[in-house]
KEKE-3310 file (N, C-alpha, C; in steps of 0.2 Angstrom, whole numbers, plus 5000, padded with zeros to 4 digits):
npx = (4701:4702:4713:4721:4724:4740:4744:4743:4755:4749:4738:4745:4751:4739:4736:4747:4744:4733:4738:4746:4739:4727:4709:4701:4692:4689:4692:4701:4712:4715:4719:4731:4739:4739:4750:4761:4758:4749:4736:4719:4704:4693:4700:4707:4696:4690:4701:4701:4688:4689:4699:4692:4682:4691:4695:4705:4702:4691:4675:4665:4649:4640:4639:4637:4649:4659:4669:4685:4696:4711:4711:4720:4735:4749:4763:4762:4759:4770:4779:4775:4778:4792:4796:4792:4801:4814:4813:4811:4821:4833:4836:4831:4839:4841:4852:4859:4849:4850:4863:4863:4854:4860:4872:4883:4873:4866:4863:4872:4864:4854:4861:4865:4852:4849:4859:4855:4843:4848:4855:4845:4838:4848:4849:4837:4838)
npy = (4937:4937:4945:4943:4956:4962:4959:4971:4976:4975:4966:4955:4951:4946:4936:4928:4923:4916:4906:4899:4895:4891:4890:4904:4914:4932:4936:4926:4929:4942:4940:4933:4942:4952:4949:4954:4966:4982:4983:4986:4977:4980:4986:4975:4968:4976:4976:4963:4962:4970:4963:4952:4957:4961:4948:4941:4934:4921:4918:4910:4911:4904:4902:4911:4918:4923:4913:4914:4911:4909:4914:4914:4906:4902:4900:4904:4918:4922:4920:4930:4942:4940:4940:4953:4961:4957:4963:4976:4980:4973:4975:4965:4954:4939:4932:4943:4946:4934:4933:4945:4941:4930:4935:4932:4928:4916:4900:4884:4874:4880:4883:4871:4866:4875:4872:4859:4862:4870:4860:4851:4860:4861:4848:4847:4854)
npz = (5182:5200:5210:5225:5237:5243:5260:5273:5286:5299:5295:5291:5303:5309:5300:5303:5316:5313:5304:5312:5323:5318:5314:5322:5334:5335:5347:5351:5342:5346:5360:5357:5350:5360:5368:5363:5358:5360:5355:5354:5357:5348:5338:5332:5329:5319:5309:5305:5300:5289:5282:5279:5270:5260:5255:5261:5273:5278:5284:5297:5301:5308:5322:5337:5341:5328:5318:5311:5297:5288:5271:5262:5256:5266:5261:5248:5251:5258:5248:5239:5246:5247:5233:5230:5239:5234:5221:5224:5234:5231:5218:5210:5212:5218:5224:5230:5240:5248:5252:5260:5269:5276:5280:5292:5301:5300:5307:5310:5307:5300:5288:5284:5280:5270:5261:5257:5251:5240:5234:5230:5221:5211:5206:5200:5188)
capx = (4704:4703:4720:4720:4728:4745:4742:4747:4759:4744:4735:4750:4751:4733:4737:4752:4741:4728:4742:4749:4734:4721:4703:4700:4688:4692:4695:4707:4717:4717:4723:4738:4742:4740:4756:4767:4755:4744:4731:4713:4699:4689:4705:4708:4689:4690:4706:4698:4682:4692:4702:4686:4680:4697:4696:4711:4700:4685:4671:4660:4644:4635:4638:4637:4656:4661:4676:4689:4701:4714:4709:4726:4740:4755:4768:4760:4759:4777:4783:4774:4782:4799:4797:4792:4807:4819:4812:4811:4827:4839:4836:4829:4844:4840:4858:4860:4845:4852:4869:4861:4850:4864:4878:4884:4867:4863:4866:4875:4858:4851:4866:4864:4846:4850:4863:4851:4838:4852:4857:4839:4837:4853:4848:4831:4840)
capy = (4934:4941:4945:4945:4961:4961:4961:4976:4974:4973:4961:4950:4948:4942:4930:4923:4920:4911:4901:4896:4892:4888:4894:4908:4920:4939:4936:4922:4933:4948:4938:4931:4948:4956:4947:4958:4973:4985:4984:4985:4972:4983:4987:4969:4966:4980:4974:4956:4963:4973:4957:4948:4961:4960:4941:4938:4929:4918:4919:4906:4915:4899:4903:4918:4921:4921:4910:4916:4907:4912:4913:4914:4901:4905:4899:4909:4925:4923:4921:4936:4946:4939:4943:4961:4963:4956:4968:4983:4982:4970:4976:4959:4949:4934:4931:4948:4945:4928:4935:4950:4938:4926:4938:4931:4927:4909:4894:4879:4870:4883:4883:4864:4866:4879:4868:4854:4865:4871:4853:4849:4864:4860:4842:4847:4857)
capz = (5188:5206:5213:5232:5239:5248:5267:5277:5292:5304:5292:5291:5310:5310:5297:5306:5321:5310:5301:5318:5328:5314:5314:5328:5335:5335:5354:5351:5339:5351:5365:5355:5348:5366:5371:5360:5356:5364:5351:5357:5354:5343:5332:5329:5325:5312:5304:5303:5296:5283:5279:5276:5264:5255:5253:5265:5278:5277:5291:5298:5305:5310:5329:5340:5340:5321:5317:5305:5295:5282:5264:5258:5258:5269:5257:5243:5253:5259:5241:5236:5249:5245:5226:5231:5242:5229:5216:5227:5238:5229:5211:5206:5213:5223:5227:5235:5246:5252:5255:5265:5275:5279:5282:5300:5305:5300:5312:5306:5305:5294:5283:5281:5277:5264:5256:5255:5246:5234:5230:5226:5215:5206:5203:5196:5182)
cpx = (4705:4709:4719:4725:4734:4743:4746:4751:4754:4740:4739:4751:4745:4734:4742:4749:4737:4732:4745:4744:4728:4715:4702:4694:4692:4696:4701:4713:4720:4721:4730:4742:4744:4747:4762:4764:4750:4738:4724:4709:4696:4694:4706:4702:4689:4695:4703:4692:4684:4695:4697:4684:4685:4698:4702:4708:4693:4682:4666:4655:4639:4634:4639:4644:4658:4668:4679:4694:4705:4712:4714:4731:4746:4761:4768:4761:4766:4781:4781:4778:4790:4801:4797:4798:4813:4819:4814:4818:4833:4839:4835:4834:4843:4846:4860:4856:4848:4858:4868:4858:4855:4870:4879:4878:4864:4867:4868:4869:4855:4855:4865:4857:4846:4854:4859:4846:4842:4853:4851:4837:4842:4851:4841:4833:4844)
cpy = (4939:4940:4947:4950:4959:4963:4966:4973:4971:4967:4954:4947:4944:4936:4925:4920:4914:4905:4896:4892:4889:4893:4898:4913:4926:4939:4932:4926:4939:4946:4936:4937:4953:4955:4951:4965:4976:4987:4982:4980:4974:4985:4981:4967:4970:4978:4967:4957:4966:4967:4953:4951:4961:4953:4938:4933:4926:4918:4914:4909:4910:4899:4910:4921:4918:4918:4912:4911:4911:4910:4913:4909:4905:4905:4904:4916:4927:4924:4927:4942:4946:4942:4951:4964:4962:4961:4975:4985:4979:4970:4969:4953:4945:4933:4936:4948:4939:4930:4940:4946:4933:4929:4937:4930:4920:4904:4889:4874:4873:4883:4876:4863:4870:4875:4862:4856:4867:4865:4851:4853:4863:4853:4842:4850:4852)
cpz = (5194:5209:5220:5234:5243:5255:5269:5282:5297:5301:5292:5298:5312:5307:5300:5312:5318:5307:5306:5322:5324:5315:5321:5328:5335:5342:5354:5348:5343:5356:5363:5353:5354:5369:5369:5358:5361:5360:5355:5353:5348:5337:5329:5326:5319:5307:5301:5298:5289:5279:5276:5270:5258:5252:5256:5270:5275:5284:5291:5303:5308:5318:5331:5339:5333:5322:5311:5304:5289:5276:5259:5261:5261:5265:5251:5245:5255:5253:5238:5239:5247:5238:5226:5234:5237:5224:5218:5230:5235:5221:5207:5207:5219:5227:5232:5241:5250:5255:5261:5271:5279:5282:5290:5304:5305:5304:5307:5303:5299:5288:5279:5277:5270:5259:5253:5250:5240:5230:5226:5220:5209:5203:5199:5189:5177)
residu = (MET:HIS:VAL:THR:PRO:GLN:PRO:THR:GLN:ALA:GLU:LEU:GLU:VAL:LEU:GLN:VAL:LEU:TRP:GLN:ARG:GLY:ASP:CYS:THR:VAL:ARG:ASP:VAL:HIS:GLU:GLU:LEU:SER:ALA:THR:HIS:THR:THR:GLY:TYR:THR:THR:VAL:LEU:LYS:ILE:MET:GLN:ILE:MET:PHE:GLU:LYS:GLY:LEU:LEU:GLU:ARG:ASP:GLU:SER:SER:ARG:ALA:HIS:ILE:TYR:SER:SER:ALA:VAL:ASP:GLN:SER:GLU:THR:GLN:GLY:ARG:PHE:VAL:LYS:ASP:LEU:VAL:SER:LYS:VAL:PHE:ALA:GLY:SER:THR:SER:LYS:LEU:VAL:VAL:SER:ALA:LEU:HIS:GLY:LYS:ALA:THR:LYS:LYS:GLU:ILE:ALA:GLU:ILE:ARG:GLU:ILE:LEU:ASN:GLU:LEU:GLU:ASN:LYS:LYS)
# end
């Protein structure tokens, strides 16, 4: 079974653009990233080519400007990052992660959403 590698920080930023906007050309991704980064077009192109080789992206080569799309699921990728974070930083304790994340930073709306999720999880057991 082929395991898709964990994206690097730069690769994750490209994936976030694709997850938000959908299929894009390199130019589209570069323009989006240029709003917050000083990354050059050729750097974005190289990152996306490497991501394609790793299996993180799919590429449609039927037109002059290649169209890229994410080959990895957003929720699955986020879940992998969270599991890694819990394991490495919080010694496997999900509750320590949640307490750290919520400590004085959650809005009332977010707390209500979290409470609803916890109730759903509790009802499943």
